[in-house]
C-alpha positions as CSV (number, residue, x, y, z in Angstrom):
1,X,-102.3,-5.2,-156.8
2,X,-105.0,-5.3,-159.4
3,X,-106.3,-8.3,-160.4
4,X,-104.7,-8.9,-163.6
5,X,-101.5,-9.1,-161.6
6,X,-103.1,-12.1,-160.2
7,X,-103.8,-14.1,-163.0
8,X,-101.6,-16.8,-164.6
9,X,-101.9,-19.0,-167.7
10,X,-102.1,-22.6,-167.7
11,X,-102.2,-23.1,-171.7
12,X,-105.2,-21.7,-172.8
13,X,-107.2,-21.7,-169.4
14,X,-106.8,-18.2,-167.9
15,X,-107.0,-18.8,-163.7
16,X,-108.2,-15.6,-161.9
17,X,-108.6,-15.7,-157.8
18,X,-112.5,-16.0,-157.0
19,X,-114.1,-13.1,-157.4
20,X,-115.0,-10.4,-154.6
21,X,-118.6,-11.6,-154.7
22,X,-118.1,-14.6,-154.3
23,X,-115.4,-13.9,-151.2
24,X,-117.9,-11.7,-149.8
25,X,-121.1,-14.1,-149.5
26,X,-118.8,-16.8,-148.5
27,X,-120.0,-16.3,-144.9
28,X,-124.0,-16.0,-146.0
29,X,-123.6,-19.1,-148.2
30,X,-121.7,-21.0,-145.4
31,X,-124.5,-20.1,-142.9
32,X,-127.3,-21.5,-145.5
33,X,-125.4,-24.2,-145.7
34,X,-125.4,-25.0,-142.1
35,X,-129.0,-25.0,-141.9
36,X,-129.0,-27.2,-144.9
37,X,-126.9,-30.0,-143.4
38,X,-129.7,-30.2,-139.8
39,X,-132.3,-30.2,-142.5
40,X,-130.7,-32.6,-144.4
41,X,-129.2,-35.0,-141.3
42,X,-132.3,-37.5,-142.1
43,X,-131.6,-38.0,-145.2
44,X,-128.2,-38.5,-144.8
45,X,-128.6,-40.9,-142.9
46,X,-129.7,-43.5,-145.9
47,X,-126.2,-43.4,-146.8
48,X,-124.2,-47.0,-146.3
49,X,-123.0,-47.5,-142.9
50,X,-119.4,-47.9,-142.6
51,X,-117.1,-50.6,-141.3
52,X,-115.5,-48.6,-138.5
53,X,-112.3,-47.6,-140.0
54,X,-110.4,-44.8,-138.5
55,X,-110.6,-41.7,-140.4
56,X,-108.4,-38.8,-139.2
57,X,-110.0,-35.0,-140.3
58,X,-107.5,-32.5,-140.9
59,X,-108.7,-28.3,-140.6
60,X,-108.1,-25.5,-142.6
61,X,-105.7,-22.9,-142.2
62,X,-106.4,-20.7,-139.5
63,X,-109.2,-23.2,-138.1
64,X,-109.4,-25.7,-135.4
65,X,-111.1,-28.9,-134.7
66,X,-114.3,-27.1,-134.0
67,X,-114.7,-26.1,-137.9
68,X,-115.0,-30.1,-138.1
69,X,-117.2,-31.2,-135.6
70,X,-120.5,-31.6,-138.2
71,X,-118.1,-33.7,-140.6
72,X,-117.2,-35.8,-137.8
73,X,-120.2,-36.1,-136.1
74,X,-122.1,-36.9,-139.2
75,X,-119.1,-40.0,-139.7
76,X,-119.3,-41.2,-136.8
77,X,-123.1,-41.8,-137.2
78,X,-122.7,-43.5,-140.1
79,X,-120.6,-46.1,-138.7
80,X,-117.0,-44.9,-139.1
81,X,-114.4,-43.6,-136.3
82,X,-113.4,-40.1,-137.0
83,X,-110.5,-38.6,-135.2
84,X,-109.7,-34.8,-134.4
85,X,-106.2,-34.3,-135.3
86,X,-105.5,-32.4,-131.7
87,X,-102.8,-29.7,-132.9
88,X,-105.1,-26.6,-132.3
89,X,-105.3,-24.0,-134.9
90,X,-103.5,-24.9,-138.2
91,X,-101.3,-22.1,-138.9
92,X,-99.0,-23.3,-142.4
93,X,-96.4,-24.9,-140.3
94,X,-96.7,-28.4,-141.8
95,X,-93.0,-28.6,-142.0
96,X,-92.8,-28.0,-138.3
97,X,-95.4,-30.3,-137.5
98,X,-95.1,-33.3,-139.9
99,X,-93.6,-35.5,-137.7
100,X,-96.8,-35.2,-135.0
101,X,-99.2,-35.5,-137.2
102,X,-97.5,-39.1,-138.6
103,X,-97.6,-39.9,-135.1
104,X,-101.1,-39.4,-135.0
105,X,-101.6,-41.8,-137.8
106,X,-99.8,-44.3,-136.3
107,X,-101.5,-44.2,-133.4
108,X,-104.6,-44.3,-134.8
109,X,-103.3,-47.2,-137.6
110,X,-102.3,-49.4,-133.7
111,X,-105.4,-48.5,-132.2
112,X,-107.5,-50.6,-134.8
113,X,-105.1,-52.2,-136.6
114,X,-105.8,-51.2,-140.3
115,X,-105.2,-48.0,-142.4
116,X,-106.6,-44.6,-141.7
117,X,-108.3,-42.6,-144.1
118,X,-107.7,-39.0,-144.4
119,X,-110.3,-36.1,-145.3
120,X,-108.5,-32.8,-145.3
121,X,-110.4,-29.9,-145.6
122,X,-108.6,-26.8,-147.6
123,X,-104.9,-26.5,-146.3
124,X,-105.8,-29.8,-144.1
125,X,-106.0,-31.7,-147.5
126,X,-102.4,-30.4,-148.8
127,X,-101.7,-32.4,-145.4
128,X,-103.2,-35.1,-145.8
129,X,-102.0,-35.5,-149.6
130,X,-98.2,-35.0,-148.2
131,X,-98.5,-37.8,-145.6
132,X,-100.1,-40.3,-147.8
133,X,-97.2,-39.5,-150.0
134,X,-94.6,-39.8,-147.9
135,X,-96.6,-42.9,-145.8
136,X,-98.8,-44.8,-147.8
137,X,-98.5,-48.1,-145.7
138,X,-100.8,-46.1,-143.0
139,X,-102.9,-44.8,-145.6
140,X,-106.3,-46.1,-146.3
141,X,-107.6,-42.9,-148.7
142,X,-107.6,-39.4,-149.1
143,X,-110.9,-36.8,-149.7
144,X,-110.0,-32.9,-150.1
145,X,-112.2,-30.6,-149.6
146,X,-111.1,-27.1,-151.6
147,X,-107.4,-28.2,-151.0
148,X,-105.5,-25.8,-153.7
149,X,-103.1,-28.5,-153.7
150,X,-102.6,-27.3,-157.8
151,X,-101.4,-24.1,-156.6
152,X,-100.5,-23.5,-153.3
153,X,-99.1,-20.3,-153.9
154,X,-101.4,-19.3,-157.0
155,X,-104.7,-17.4,-157.0
156,X,-106.6,-16.9,-153.3
157,X,-108.3,-14.4,-151.6
158,X,-106.6,-15.2,-148.4
159,X,-102.6,-14.8,-149.2
160,X,-103.4,-11.5,-146.7
161,X,-104.4,-13.6,-143.5
162,X,-101.8,-15.7,-144.3
163,X,-98.9,-12.8,-144.6
164,X,-100.5,-11.3,-141.3
165,X,-99.7,-14.7,-139.1
166,X,-96.4,-15.7,-140.5
167,X,-94.6,-12.3,-141.8
168,X,-94.1,-13.7,-145.3
169,X,-94.9,-13.3,-148.3
170,X,-97.1,-16.2,-150.4
171,X,-95.3,-15.8,-153.4
172,X,-91.9,-16.6,-150.9
173,X,-91.7,-19.9,-150.2
174,X,-87.9,-20.4,-149.1
175,X,-89.1,-21.5,-145.6
176,X,-91.2,-24.4,-146.9
177,X,-88.8,-27.2,-148.0
178,X,-88.0,-27.7,-151.7
179,X,-89.4,-31.0,-151.6
180,X,-92.9,-30.3,-150.5
181,X,-93.0,-27.4,-153.2
182,X,-92.3,-29.9,-155.8
183,X,-94.2,-32.6,-154.7
184,X,-98.0,-30.5,-153.4
185,X,-99.1,-30.9,-157.3
186,X,-98.2,-35.1,-157.1
187,X,-101.2,-37.2,-156.4
188,X,-100.3,-39.8,-153.2
189,X,-99.9,-43.6,-154.4
190,X,-103.6,-44.5,-152.4
191,X,-107.2,-43.9,-153.9
192,X,-107.2,-40.2,-153.7
193,X,-110.6,-37.9,-154.3
194,X,-110.8,-34.1,-154.6
195,X,-113.5,-32.3,-153.9
196,X,-114.4,-28.7,-155.1
197,X,-116.3,-26.2,-155.9
198,X,-116.8,-23.5,-158.7
199,X,-118.6,-20.8,-156.5
200,X,-115.1,-21.4,-154.2
201,X,-114.8,-17.6,-152.5
202,X,-111.5,-18.4,-151.2
203,X,-109.1,-20.0,-153.8
204,X,-109.3,-20.6,-157.3
205,X,-111.4,-24.0,-158.1
206,X,-108.6,-24.9,-160.9
207,X,-106.1,-25.2,-158.4
208,X,-108.2,-27.9,-156.2
209,X,-108.5,-30.5,-158.5
210,X,-106.2,-33.4,-160.4
211,X,-105.5,-31.5,-163.6
212,X,-105.5,-35.2,-165.1
213,X,-107.3,-38.3,-163.4
214,X,-105.8,-41.5,-163.0
215,X,-106.7,-44.9,-161.8
216,X,-106.9,-44.2,-158.3
217,X,-107.2,-40.3,-158.6
218,X,-110.1,-38.3,-159.1
219,X,-112.5,-35.1,-158.9
220,X,-116.0,-34.5,-157.5
221,X,-117.4,-31.2,-158.5
222,X,-120.0,-29.9,-155.9
223,X,-121.8,-26.3,-155.5
224,X,-121.2,-24.4,-152.7
225,X,-118.9,-22.0,-150.6
226,X,-115.4,-22.9,-149.5
227,X,-115.9,-22.3,-145.4
228,X,-118.9,-24.3,-145.9
229,X,-117.8,-27.4,-147.4
230,X,-117.5,-29.6,-144.3
231,X,-120.9,-28.9,-143.6
232,X,-122.3,-29.4,-147.3
233,X,-125.1,-32.0,-147.6
234,X,-124.0,-33.2,-151.0
235,X,-119.9,-33.1,-149.7
236,X,-121.2,-35.5,-146.8
237,X,-122.9,-37.8,-149.2
238,X,-120.0,-38.1,-151.1
239,X,-117.7,-38.4,-148.4
240,X,-119.7,-41.2,-147.3
241,X,-120.0,-43.2,-150.0
242,X,-115.9,-43.1,-150.9
243,X,-115.4,-44.4,-147.5
244,X,-117.6,-47.0,-147.8
245,X,-115.6,-49.3,-150.5
246,X,-113.8,-51.9,-149.0
247,X,-110.1,-51.5,-149.2
248,X,-108.2,-52.4,-152.2
249,X,-111.9,-52.2,-154.5
250,X,-111.7,-48.5,-155.4
251,X,-113.7,-47.5,-158.0
252,X,-113.9,-43.5,-159.6
253,X,-117.3,-42.1,-158.1
254,X,-118.8,-41.7,-161.5
255,X,-119.0,-45.4,-161.9
256,X,-120.8,-45.9,-159.1
257,X,-124.6,-45.5,-158.7
258,X,-125.0,-42.7,-156.2
259,X,-122.9,-40.7,-158.8
260,X,-124.2,-41.5,-162.1
261,X,-127.9,-40.6,-160.0
262,X,-127.1,-37.1,-158.7
263,X,-123.9,-35.7,-159.7
264,X,-123.4,-36.8,-163.5
265,X,-124.5,-33.5,-164.4
266,X,-121.1,-32.6,-163.0
267,X,-118.9,-34.9,-165.0
C-alpha cells in the first residue's frame, strides 16, 4: 500500500504515518534515551517529592509491565506508590479485560483510601482515558504517553503487528464496541495530560494530542522516540510535576514554573 493511501485530511492539515526513517531509528534512539535516563536520575531527584498517592501504570501494545519498570522506579523514588497492571502482555483486547482493569483500580483505591492516577503508554493511554471516562470517581488524573486516542485506526507503523496478533485489519473495528470507538477521542472528565513527540516513529503525533485543550485537558510536547517515552527524562520530569499537584488544584503545565522555564519553546 502506498504512502498516499495512508494520508487523511483534517481541515487544512494532512496527517501521514511517521516516516520510515523515524521508524527504523526508533530502537537506536530509545537505547540512547535509556542511557540518558540513567545519567539524568541524579538531576531528576530534584523534582518535588510526591504525596504517596497510588499511580497505576499501563503498558503499550504488545508490551508488559517490564517496559514500565524504569518509570515505576522513578515514581517510587519521588515518593509516589506506582503499581503494575498485572495482566501480562497488552494484546489490544480492552473490551475483554476492561473489568479486570477496573477491579485493579478499585483495589488500589481501597488500599489507599484515595483516588488513583493513571499513566498509560501508547495503547495503555487509550485504556487509561476510557477507564477514567467510565469511572471518574476513582481516578485522580490521567497522563498519556504517545497514545493515539485521536485516531486509533489511523496513521501508524504498527498495524501489521496488530493484524498478525489479532487476525483482524486495523480498519475493521467491528470487533470493538461502537461506544468505545466513538468515545476514544473524547477526553475523560478528570485532569488529563497528553504527552507526545513529533519524532514519534510508531504513531502519528497529531493523533496523540487533544485537538483543543480545555480547562482540565492539555498537551505537552517533548522530543524523543515512541518506544523511549517511558524512560525519557523530559517525560519523567513532566509526569513528576503533574502528579505533584494537590487533588482538586490542577493547573495547566504551561502555567507552572517548570513548564515556563524548560518547556516554553514547545508552547
